[in-house]
C-alpha positions in Angstrom: 0.0 0.0 0.0 1.5 3.3 -1.1 1.6 5.9 1.8 2.0 9.6 1.5 2.6 12.2 4.2 1.0 15.7 3.8 4.3 17.5 4.6 4.9 21.2 5.0 8.3 20.6 6.5 7.2 22.2 9.8 7.2 20.7 13.3 3.7 19.0 13.1 4.2 17.2 9.8 7.8 16.3 10.7 6.7 14.8 14.0 3.8 13.0 12.4 6.1 11.4 9.9 8.6 10.5 12.7 5.9 8.9 14.9 4.3 7.1 12.0 7.7 5.5 11.0 8.6 4.9 14.7 5.3 2.9 15.1 6.3 0.7 12.2 4.8 2.5 9.2 6.6 3.1 5.9 6.1 6.4 4.2 6.7 6.4 0.4 6.2 10.0 -0.7 5.9 13.5 0.7 3.0 15.6 -0.6 3.2 19.3 -0.3 0.8 22.1 -1.2 2.4 25.3 -2.2 0.0 28.2 -1.6 0.6 31.3 -3.7 -0.6 33.4 -0.8 0.5 33.5 2.9 -3.1 33.5 4.1 -4.2 30.1 2.9 -7.2 28.6 4.7 -5.7 25.1 4.8 -1.9 25.1 4.3 1.3 26.7 5.5 3.5 28.4 2.9 6.6 26.3 3.2 10.2 27.3 2.4 10.5 25.4 -0.9 14.3 25.2 -0.7 14.2 23.8 2.8 11.3 21.4 1.8 13.3 20.0 -1.0 16.4 19.5 1.2 14.3 17.7 3.8 12.9 15.4 1.2 16.4 14.7 -0.1 17.7 14.0 3.3 14.8 11.7 4.1 15.3 9.9 0.8 11.6 10.5 -0.1 10.1 11.6 -3.4 8.5 15.0 -3.0 5.3 15.7 -5.0 4.2 19.4 -5.1 0.9 21.0 -6.0 0.5 24.8 -6.3 -2.7 26.4 -5.1 -4.0 29.9 -5.2 -5.0 29.6 -1.5 -8.7 30.3 -2.3 -11.0 28.6 0.2 -12.8 26.0 -2.0 -10.2 25.9 -4.8 -7.4 24.7 -2.5 -9.5 21.7 -1.5 -9.8 20.8 -5.2 -6.0 21.3 -5.6 -5.4 19.0 -2.6 -7.7 16.3 -4.1 -5.7 16.7 -7.4 -2.4 16.2 -5.5 -3.7 13.1 -3.7 -5.0 11.6 -6.9 -1.7 12.3 -8.7 0.3 10.6 -6.0 -1.7 7.3 -6.2 -1.5 6.8 -2.5 -3.9 4.6 -0.5 -3.0 6.1 2.9 -2.3 9.7 4.0 -0.5 10.7 7.1 -1.3 14.2 8.4 0.2 16.3 11.1 -2.9 18.1 12.3 -3.3 18.3 16.1 -6.6 20.0 16.8 -7.9 21.8 13.6 -11.2 20.2 12.8 -11.5 22.7 9.9 -8.5 21.1 8.2 -9.0 17.6 9.6 -12.6 17.2 8.5 -11.9 18.5 5.0 -8.9 16.3 4.5 -10.8 13.2 5.7 -13.7 14.0 3.4 -11.4 14.3 0.4 -9.6 11.1 1.3 -12.9 9.2 1.9 -14.1 10.3 -1.5 -10.9 8.9 -3.0 -10.8 5.7 -1.0 -7.7 6.8 0.9 -7.2 6.0 4.6 -6.1 8.9 6.9 -3.7 8.5 9.8 -3.3 11.4 12.2 -0.6 10.4 14.8 -0.8 13.7 16.6 -4.6 14.2 16.7 -5.6 15.7 20.0 -2.0 15.4 21.2 -1.1 17.5 24.2 0.9 20.5 22.9 3.3 20.4 25.9 4.0 16.7 25.2 4.5 17.5 21.6 7.2 20.1 22.4 8.9 17.8 24.9 9.0 15.0 22.3 10.4 17.4 19.7 13.1 18.6 22.1 14.2 15.0 22.8 14.3 14.2 19.1 16.2 17.3 18.1 18.5 17.1 21.0 19.5 13.6 19.9 20.3 14.6 16.3 24.0 14.8 15.3 25.0 18.5 15.2 25.5 18.8 11.4 24.9 21.6 9.0 22.2 19.5 7.3 20.3 18.9 10.6 20.5 22.6 11.4 19.0 23.5 8.0 16.3 20.9 8.2 15.3 20.9 11.8 16.9 23.5 14.0 16.4 26.5 11.8 12.6 25.8 12.2 12.6 27.2 15.7 12.4 30.9 16.4 14.0 32.6 19.4 10.8 32.5 21.3 10.4 28.8 20.5 13.9 28.2 21.7 13.0 29.9 25.0 9.9 27.7 25.3 12.0 24.6 24.5 14.4 25.5 27.4 11.6 25.8 29.8 10.0 22.5 28.7 13.3 20.6 28.7 13.9 21.7 32.3 10.7 19.9 33.2 12.2 16.5 32.4 
C-alpha cells in the first residue's frame, strides 16, 4: 500500500512522519501544497528550498501542487495532489484543527484513501517535549541545522528550554 505524508516541513508534519515511522509505518512519498498566498485557509506556505532539502535527506520523493489559496479551490487542488500521488494512505500532522482535519478526511474518503493522524488531540506540551528530545539527539551537522533546528524561532527556543527543564 503506497503511503503519503502531507508535509509542509514544519514541526507538526515532521513529528507526524517521525511517529508514523517509529510505530512501524513506511512512508513512500511526501506531498506538499504550495500556496501562492500567505493566508491560505488550509496550508502553511513552506520554504521550498528547505522542503526539497528535507525530502532529499529523508530519501523521499516530493510531490508538489500549487494552489491559489482560495477557500474552496485549494481543496480541489489537494484532491488533485492526492489523486496524482496514487496513495492509499495519507499521514497528516494536524493536532486540533477540525476545519482542516474534516476536509482532508472527506477528500480522502471520496478517493478511498485512509487517513492516519498520529498527533490528533495530542497535548501540545508533550509535543514540544518530544520534539526537544528528538532534536537534542540529532547529530550536530549543518544539514540537521538546515532541516530541523532552523525551524525554531528565538521564542520557541526559550519555550524549549523551559519544557526541557521539566524532564
